[in-house]
Each structure stands twice: as structure tokens, then as C-alpha cells.
N, C-alpha and C positions, 0 to 999 in steps of 0.2 A: 603497436597500434595505439596503446595507452598514452604512449609518448607523444604521438601525434595530436591526440585530442586535448593533451595537456598543454601543448606549444602554442604560443600566439598564432603562430602560421596556420596551424589545424582549426584554430577557433575562428579564425578569419575566413578560411575556405568554406567552413561549415556555415558562416553567416552569409557567404556570397550566394551558396546553394539555396539556402532557406529563402533570401530575398526574392531570388528568381522564382521560386515555387510560390511565395505569396503573392508576388506581382502577377503571376500568371492565374492563380486561382482567386484570389480576393483584391482585385485591382484598386478598389476604393478604399480599403481599408490598407493597402500598401502604400497609397499616396499618403495617407494621414502619418507614415512613418517617418516622412521627411525631416522632421525636427531631430531626429536621432542623428541623421548625417551632418546636419548643418551644426547642430550642438556640438558635436565633435571637433569639427573643423574650426569653429569659434574658440574652442578651448586650446587647441593648437595654436592658433594664431594669437591668443592671449600672450603666450610666453615666447613666441619666437623672436620679437624684437629684442628682448632682454638677454636671449641667449645668444643671438647673433653678436650684440654689443659685448658681451663678456668673453665670448671665445676668440673675436677679432683682437680686442685689446689686449688680451692675455696672451695671444700667440705673438702679436707683436712684440710684447714686451719681454716675453722669454726668448724670441728671436736674437734680442740684443742689439744687433748691427742692423741700421736702418738700411744699409747698402743691400743688405741681403734681402730684407722685405721687399725693397724695390725691385730686385733682381727676380724674386719669386712672382711679384706682381706683373712684371714686363713679360716673363715666360709664360705666365697664365693667358695674359692678353693675346699674346701671339699664337698660342695654341688655340684658344677660343675662336679667333678669326678664321684659322686654317679649317678647324671642324665646322665651324658655321657655313663658310664657304661650300665645303665639300656636301654638307647637308642640303643647301639651297640648290645646288647643281643636280644631286640626286633626285630631289623631288621635281625639278624642272625635266631631267631627262625621261623619267618614269611617265610623266604626265604626256609629255609627246609620243612615248613608245604605246603606251596603252590607251590614250585618247578616251579618258572615262566620261568627258563631257560631250563627245561627238554624236550626233544625231539627236540631242534633245530638242534643238530649233526652239528655245525659249524665247517668247516675245516679252521683253521688257516691260510693255505696257500691261501685262496681267499681272505682274509682281506687286506685292503690298509693300510700300515704301515705309508705311508707319512703324513697321516692325523693325526697322533700321535707325529709327530716330535717336534713341539712346545710346547706340554704339557709335554713330557717326559724330556725336556730340562730342565723347570722349576723345575721338579720333583727331578731332580739329588741334588741340594742343600737341599733337605728335607731328605735324606737317612739316616743321622746320628744325634743323639741328639746335638752333640756338635756344628755342624753346624747350627741347629735350634736356639740353644741359643745364638750363635754369630750373627745369623741373627737378632735377636730382638733388639740388640745393635746398635744404629744408628750411622754412621761415624760422623755426626756433629748433633746438636739439629735442626739446619736448614734444614739439609738433609731430616731427618724424616718428617718434615712440607712440604717440597718441593715433597717428593715422596707420601705423603698422606699415609703414613703406619701408620696405627692405633696402632699397637702393639708398634712399636718404640715411636710414640708420648705418649703413655701411660707410657713406662718406663721413659722418661724424664719428663713427668708430674708429677710423684709420686716422683722423686727425688727433683724436684723443690717445690712440695707441702711440703716435709718434712722439706725442708730447711726454708721454710717461718714459717711453725709451731714452728720450733725449735726458730726462731728469735722473736717470739712472737710481741710484740707492736712496735718494732723497724721496722717492715715490714708492718705496718699498712696502710701506703699509697700505697705499692704494692698491698696488699690485695684488698684494694677499687678500684684500676685501674682495677684490673682483674675482679672484681665484674661488673664494669661498662662496660668493653669491654664484658663480657659475655652477658649483656642485648642488646648491640649493635649487636651482631651476632645473637642472637635469633630472633631480630627484621629483621635482614635480611634474617633470614631463613623464618620468616613469609611472606615476600615478595616472595621468592621463592616457598613456598609451595602452594601459590595461582595458580602457573602453572602446579600443579600435574594433572589434567586432560587433558591437551595437553601431558604431558609426557606419561601417560598411554595410550592415543589414538595413539601416534605415536609407541609405543613398542608393543601393541596388535595388531595394524593393520599390522605392519611389519611381525611379527610371523604369523599370519594366512595368510596373502598374500604369505608368502615363503612357508609355510608347508600346506595351505588348510584348509578348515574347517574340513575336514574328520580326519585331524591329532588331534583337539582338543577332538574328542570323542573315537579315534583309535589308542591309543598310545601303546597298549599291556599289557600284563599282569604283567609286570614289573612295569609300571606307576601305573597302579591300585593297586597294592599289596602295592607300597611305600604310596599311597595316603591314603589307608586303615590304614598302619602302623603308619602314622602321627596322624589320627584322633583317633586311638586306644592309642597312647601315650598322646596326648593333653587331652582327654575325661577322659580316666581311670588314667594314671600316675599322669599327672599334676592336674587333677581334684582331686585325693584323697590328694595330696601335699596342693593343696589350701585348701580342707576342712579341713585338720589339722591345717592349719594356721588361720582358722576361716572365709574365704571368698569361693566364688563360681568362678571358672575358667570361667564358662560361661558368668557371668556377667562382669568380666574382658574383655571378648573377646568384647562383647558388647559395652564396654566404648572405646575400642581402635578399634572401626569398620572402623573410616575413615582412620587411618593408616594403617591398616591391607588391606583395599581396594586398597590404593597405591601399596604396597608391592604385591599385586594380579596382578596388571598390569604391573609393573616394574621388578618382580621376585629380587628385591634388598631390604633388611632391612636397608641399609645405608639411603636411601632416607627419611626415619623417624626417625632417632636415636634422632634428638634434640627435635621433638615433644613428642616423647615417654618419654623421661627424664622430660620434663615439665609436662605431665599428671599424672606421677606417683608422682612428687612434690606436685601437686595439688591435688592429692588423698589423700595425709596426709602422706607421705613417707618422711624421713628427707632428704634435698637436699645434705648432704655428703654421705650418705648412697646410694643414686641414683646415685650420681657422680663417686663412687667407683665401684660398682656392674656392672651397665649397660655397660661401655666402656669396663671393663675386660671380660665381658660375651660374648661380642661381638667377641672375640678373643679365649676364652676357653669354653665357654657354647654352642656349637653348637649341640643342640639335633637333629633338622631335618636333618643335615649334617651326623651326627653319625649313624642314622638310615638308611640313603642311603648308607654309606661306606660300612658296612657289606652286606647289601642286594645285593648291586651292585657286590662285590666281589664274593659272592656265586653263583650269577646269571651267572657271566662269566664262572666261573667253572662247573656249570650245562650245558650251552650253549655248551662249549668245550668239554663235557663228561671228564672233569679232575675231577678224585677221589680226595676227601677231607677227611683226617683222623681227628680224635678229637683233636689231636695234633696241625694240620693245623689250625683249627677252633679257638683255643686258642690263638695261635700266631696271627690269623687276629685280633682277639679283642684287645690283648695287644699291638700289632704295631698300630693299629687304635687309640688307647688312645692317642699316641705320635703324630702320623701324624696330626691328626684331629685339632690339636692346631695351625697348621700352615696355616689354610684354609683360614683365613679373609684377603682380600688385595691382593691376588695373581690372576692374569688373569685366567679365566676358573679354577677356585680354585678346583671344585669337581673333574674334570679329573685329575688335576695336582696331588692333594692329593692321588687320587686313584692309579695312576702311582707310586707315592712315596711308597704307602702300598704294591702293587703288586709287586715292586722290591725286597721289603724285605721278600717276600713270594715267593720263585723259583718254588713251586708247580704250582702256577696258571699263565699263560701266560698273559703278559702285553699287549700283541696285542690284546686281547679280548675287550679292552676298546673301539675300533673302533665300537663295537656293540651297545654301549649305547650313543654315540655322537649325533645321531639325535634327541635323546629325552632329551637331558640335560637340555633344556631351560624350557621344561615343567615340569620336576620333580624340577628344581629349584624354581618355584613358591611354592610349597609345603615346600621345604627345608627352604626357606626364612621365611615363615609364622610360621612355627614350631620352628625356631630358635628365631625368635622375641617374640613369646609367652612365649617360655622357658625362655628367658632372663627376661621378665616382671615378671613371677612367681618368678624367682629367686631373684628377688629384693624386693618382697613383703614378701618371706620367711625369707631372711636375715633380713630384717626391723623388723619382728614380732621377730625372734631369738634375735636381739638386743634391743627391745622395741623401735625401732625409727620409728614407725608409729602410727598415730592416728587413731585407730580402728574405732572409732565412726564416725569420717569423712570420712574415707575410704569406710564404709558401706552405709553412706548416699550418697557419690559421684557414687558408683556402683549402687545403687538403683534409681538413677537419681533424687533425691529428689530435690523439688523446691528450689533454692538458691546455688545449689550444682552443678550447670551445667558448664562444661568445656567451657571456651571461647577461640577460637583460637588466637595465638599471632598475631597483626598486626590489628585486628578487632576493632578499636578505639570505633565506636559505642556501640559495644558490652561490650567493657571494661568499659565504661562510664556508661553503665547501672548496670553492676555488681559491678562495684566499686572496692573495694579490692580482691572480688574473681574473678580475671582475671587470663589468663593462665600465665601470669608474676607474679603470686601470690605463688610461692612454698614456700618461705620463710614466707607469711602471713598464711600459713595453719597451722603453729605451734605456732602462736601468742597466 
């Protein structure tokens, strides 16, 4: 029991329970705790850009052969598109089977269009493919870091890493500097992540205090169907994929339980990106593969979001009694394959991308988005959890595909064998006890 209370996972669980209690008993006080959650996420976002840059550049430099980098990238994209398509289809099928919006008979004239104004404004830039492609190119390299746009940082990082790889020994000092900077930023992240229980407490207390405890269990059929869809996708689809790769998705989830508990409280997978990368390296996945697949997946492999995209679109059509033909449904899936790629890093991303998707499908009224605004935060929890698990599975699959994973080590880590237990970065006592088998031992895993 003492071990549970001393662990990050235990402290986060306690913070979740305490946040719900505070929101139920002292709602006004609970709402005032929102800065704790917002501040924690801001601290995380402060260092994500530099960490992604260092990890991607270092991974490409250590990969050595740019052909290998391109091969890993191509395999990642193929896998991402396959899983995104499956997720979109699952959302559509379950929406038709369960019909969560049927019988609502919503009159569009009764909806408040003003509440959508800020979201539809952002959606205008995502209506055409050319606009999206131009958006991922930063005005300057520094502008990408200043805005914290992961996709733009990724583009610059790939170019920078390719140049370093081609320079070879001439760029050795730059490579060493980036490796050292990476260690510094991960150490900073180790400091920040100790504040995770406070961030979770603030986020869940604010939400419970604002919407009430009843909102946690009575969110409607849409939310229930979405959570069920995510469970089916993770347990069945990702379960089969992991089994084919030689591993268990449930053991992977157990291994990542601390990070998933933080996402559960903050509804943001950004908060754990660095730790996830380190844990996958510790598990035995080559650092160059982790450095390429995870950051790319954060923008291109949004499984949870994809499920929600088709589910929400069909829900709105059902709620407003808008008939959908098979042609309309096919258009929804095809358009969603494109618009879902712009989801990461946009304020209110789910509503923004939904608005962009509906704008391309005249048959469904964009104004219907007002119906799902009240529950967006709650579905955001399952979205973020599914996205994160999906990206971790993608990394393992691509690593197996490329023979970039130590399978024996991975199985021992996932089985929680003695001597193969992950040590959080920044825990100096634990690192000393485990020696080279520490959280900073991503490279040691392949020695």
C-alpha cells in the first residue's frame, strides 16, 4: 500500500478522487482550481517543442542511413492510414447500429450559432488540402517553436536531421550537443511531471464543479457509445495488431498506466509525450524509431479522434433528422481522412476539425455542432487515451517491422520482471539503485 501512495500513479489516482469530491462538495472553490490544470499543461507545452526537435534530429542522425529513415517514415504512414481508416469505419458503423441521435428531433433554429463562431473561424483554414499543406510549413524555424506547432516543428526537425545525417563526421559536435540538450530537457520534464497530481486535481475539480457529479455518469448515449467504440478499438483492433507483433496490448497498457492516468485527468496526451518516448526506448525500441514514429503519430495517427469524427457527424445527422445516403457516408470518411490530420495543436481541435469536415459535406448542418459542445471535454478524455495507446502500438509495430526492437527485453519489461522495472527520470535514488537500467537508459537498452 505504501508503494502505491509513493508512486506517481497512486498520487494521480488520489488527486482524481479528491478533485471529484471537491467538485461535488465545494463547486465554487473547485472551479477556482482551474489554474492548477492549465498551469501544468503550459509547463509541459513549454518544453515539448525542443524535446521533439532534439529527439527527431538525434534519431535521424543515429539512424545513419537516410534510406532507412525514409523506409521507417513510409511504413509509419502506411500503418497510420490503415488504422485511421479502420477507426473511422468503426465510428460510422457503431453510430448506425446504436443510433445515439435518433429521436432527438432538434430544430436548427433553436440552436445558438454564436457559440460556434470561434471554432468555425479556425475551420476556414482547413477546408482545402493546399491550405493545410501550406499551414504545416513554418514562416520561420523560430516561429514554429514560438507557436508550439508540433507539425511545423516536425517538418523543420526532419530537414535538420537529414542535413546532419548527410554531413556525417563533420557534424559530430552538433550531434553531441543535441544529445546533451535532449538529456537536459528530459531532466526538466522530470521536474515538471512531479507536479502531475496537482495538474490533475485542478483539471478534474474544475470540470466536476462546473458540470456537476451527475455529468460524470449521465453524459448521454453519444458519450457511452464513443467510450464503447474506443474500448472495442483498443481491445479488439489494437489487441490483434499487437498479438501479431508478438505482444499483449493489455500488458502495454499496464506498463503505461502512470502516463495514461495523467491523460485521464488532463484530457491531453501532450502532457506525457516525453515520458512515453523514454518508456518505449527503455522497453527496447530503438531510439531512432521512437523519435520518428511518436512525434509523427501525434499529428497523423489520431485513432480516438477518428472514431469520434464519424460518430459525431452521423450523430448530428440523426439528431437533426438529416437523411444520409451511402454517397454522403463515403464522402464523410474520405474527407475525414484528410481533415483529421490537422487536429493536433488547434484550440478546441475536435470541434474545429468537425466544423471543417461538415463544411465540406453540405448535406449535414454545421450548426448541429452546438449539440456536442457540452460534452466535448468528457469525450476528449477517451479521445486522448485512445490516441496515445494507438501511437504506442504503432511504434511497437513499426519497430517489429523494421527489426528495431529487442523482443526479449520488451517482453521482460512488459512482464515487470525484476531488474527490468522503469525508473522515472529525475528519481536520483532509484536511478542509483538500478544503475544503467534507468529511465535515461534508452540507448543502454541496445547495448
